[in-house]
C-alpha positions in Angstrom: 27.7 -57.9 -18.4 25.0 -59.0 -15.9 27.2 -57.6 -13.2 27.4 -54.1 -14.9 23.7 -54.1 -15.1 23.1 -55.4 -11.4 25.5 -52.6 -10.4 23.8 -50.0 -12.2 20.3 -51.0 -10.8 21.7 -51.2 -7.3 23.2 -47.8 -7.4 19.9 -46.5 -9.0 17.8 -48.1 -6.2 20.0 -46.7 -3.4 20.0 -43.3 -4.9 16.2 -43.4 -5.2 16.0 -44.6 -1.6 18.1 -41.9 -0.3 16.1 -39.3 -2.5 12.8 -40.6 -1.3 14.2 -40.4 2.5 15.4 -36.8 2.0 12.1 -35.8 0.3 10.1 -37.4 3.1 11.9 -35.6 5.8 11.8 -32.2 4.2 7.9 -32.7 3.7 7.6 -33.5 7.4 9.7 -30.4 8.3 7.3 -28.4 6.0 4.2 -29.9 7.7 5.5 -29.0 11.1 6.3 -25.5 10.0 2.7 -25.1 8.7 1.3 -26.4 11.9 3.3 -24.0 13.8 2.3 -21.2 11.6 -1.4 -22.2 12.0 -1.2 -22.3 15.5 0.4 -18.8 15.5 -2.5 -17.6 13.4 -5.1 -19.1 15.7 -3.4 -17.4 18.7 -3.4 -14.1 16.9 -7.1 -14.3 16.1 -7.8 -15.1 19.6 -5.8 -12.2 20.9 -7.5 -9.9 18.4 -10.8 -11.1 19.6 -10.0 -10.4 23.1 -8.6 -6.8 22.2 -11.9 -6.1 20.4 -14.1 -7.1 23.3 -11.9 -5.0 25.7 -12.1 -2.1 23.2 -15.9 -2.4 23.0 -16.1 -2.4 26.8 -13.9 0.6 27.0 -15.7 2.7 24.5 -19.3 2.1 26.1 -21.0 5.5 26.2 -22.3 5.0 29.8 -18.9 3.9 31.1 -17.3 7.2 29.4 -20.1 9.2 30.9 -19.5 8.0 34.4 -15.6 8.6 34.1 -16.2 12.1 32.9 -18.6 13.0 35.7 -16.1 11.6 38.1 -12.9 13.0 36.8 -13.6 16.0 34.6 -15.9 18.2 36.9 -17.6 19.8 34.0 -20.5 22.1 34.3 -23.4 22.9 31.8 -22.8 26.0 29.8 -24.8 29.0 30.6 -26.3 31.3 28.1 -23.8 34.0 29.1 -21.0 31.9 27.8 -22.5 31.7 24.3 -21.6 34.7 22.1 -21.6 35.6 18.4 -18.4 35.0 16.3 -18.4 38.5 15.0 -17.8 39.9 18.6 -14.6 37.8 18.7 -13.0 39.7 15.8 -10.5 42.2 16.6 -11.4 45.6 15.3 -7.6 46.5 14.8 -6.9 43.7 12.5 -8.2 44.1 8.9 -10.1 41.3 7.4 -8.0 38.8 5.2 -8.6 38.7 1.7 -7.5 36.0 -0.5 -6.1 37.0 -4.0 -8.3 36.1 -6.7 -7.9 32.8 -8.5 -6.2 32.9 -12.0 -8.3 32.6 -14.9 -7.7 29.7 -17.2 -5.5 30.0 -20.3 -7.4 31.3 -23.3 -7.0 29.8 -26.7 -8.1 31.2 -30.2 -11.4 29.4 -30.0 -12.6 31.0 -26.8 -15.5 33.5 -27.0 -16.2 35.6 -23.8 -19.7 34.9 -22.7 -20.1 38.7 -22.1 -19.7 39.2 -25.9 -22.4 36.8 -26.9 -25.8 38.3 -27.4 -28.2 37.8 -24.4 -25.7 35.7 -22.4 -23.7 38.4 -20.6 -25.0 37.7 -17.0 -26.2 34.1 -17.5 -24.3 31.4 -15.7 -24.0 28.0 -17.3 -26.0 25.0 -15.9 -24.0 22.2 -14.1 -22.6 19.8 -16.7 -23.1 21.9 -19.7 -20.2 23.8 -21.4 -20.3 27.6 -21.0 -20.6 29.8 -24.0 -16.9 30.7 -23.9 -15.8 27.1 -24.3 -18.5 26.0 -26.8 -16.9 25.5 -30.3 -18.0 28.1 -32.9 -19.8 26.4 -35.8 -17.8 28.3 -38.4 -14.6 27.4 -37.0 -12.5 24.2 -37.0 -12.6 22.0 -33.9 -9.1 22.9 -32.2 -8.1 22.9 -28.6 -10.7 24.4 -26.5 -10.7 25.2 -22.7 -12.7 22.9 -20.4 -16.2 23.9 -19.5 -16.5 26.3 -16.6 -18.1 25.1 -13.3 -21.7 25.8 -12.2 -22.3 29.2 -10.5 -21.1 29.6 -7.0 -23.9 29.8 -4.4 -23.2 32.4 -1.9 -24.8 31.9 1.6 -27.4 34.3 2.7 -25.8 37.2 4.4 -26.9 40.1 6.7 -25.1 43.1 7.7 -23.2 45.8 5.9 -22.4 43.8 2.8 -25.5 41.6 2.4 -29.1 42.4 2.1 -30.4 39.0 3.6 -30.8 37.3 0.2 -28.9 34.4 -1.4 -27.1 35.3 -4.6 -25.8 33.1 -7.5 -22.7 34.5 -8.9 -20.9 33.2 -12.2 -17.1 33.0 -12.5 -17.5 35.7 -15.3 -19.2 38.1 -12.7 -16.6 37.6 -10.2 -13.8 38.1 -12.7 -15.4 41.2 -14.1 -15.7 42.6 -10.5 -12.1 41.8 -9.8 -11.0 43.5 -13.2 -13.1 46.6 -12.4 -11.6 47.0 -9.0 -8.1 47.0 -10.5 -8.8 49.8 -13.1 
């Protein structure tokens, strides 16, 4: 019986020793792999640093200016070369007009702002709902359309269409102009 126990413990000791040696060599291989990877990381960081320094040198404004003067033979623009954009437009080509944007879908709870007393030409402030999308107090709260955006600020214009003043135009005014033009 002692021989069986001795045999069992001998086999267990040999198996443990073999297992420890294999684990030891695997750990050493992994440590070497980590060292090689760290070395590659350091080399990549050094190469990146060198490339950044070279890029900074190549992008120096003074250097680019010297090269432009040397190789491009540029001259200063004279006042005769500056013209108005309007003079570039061809008279034979009609101006391009984009189709009007579609209006948002209407629900039963919408009230057009032109039908509200005193609100016909007033545009909503930014962030506040327009009268058309505000819920009516006597109605139940059902689905409504989102609030309309703030008035569109048109740039100051001069010429045949403009009078030199800036005009704030609401979406309702634009839609009513478009509907009036179609009738």
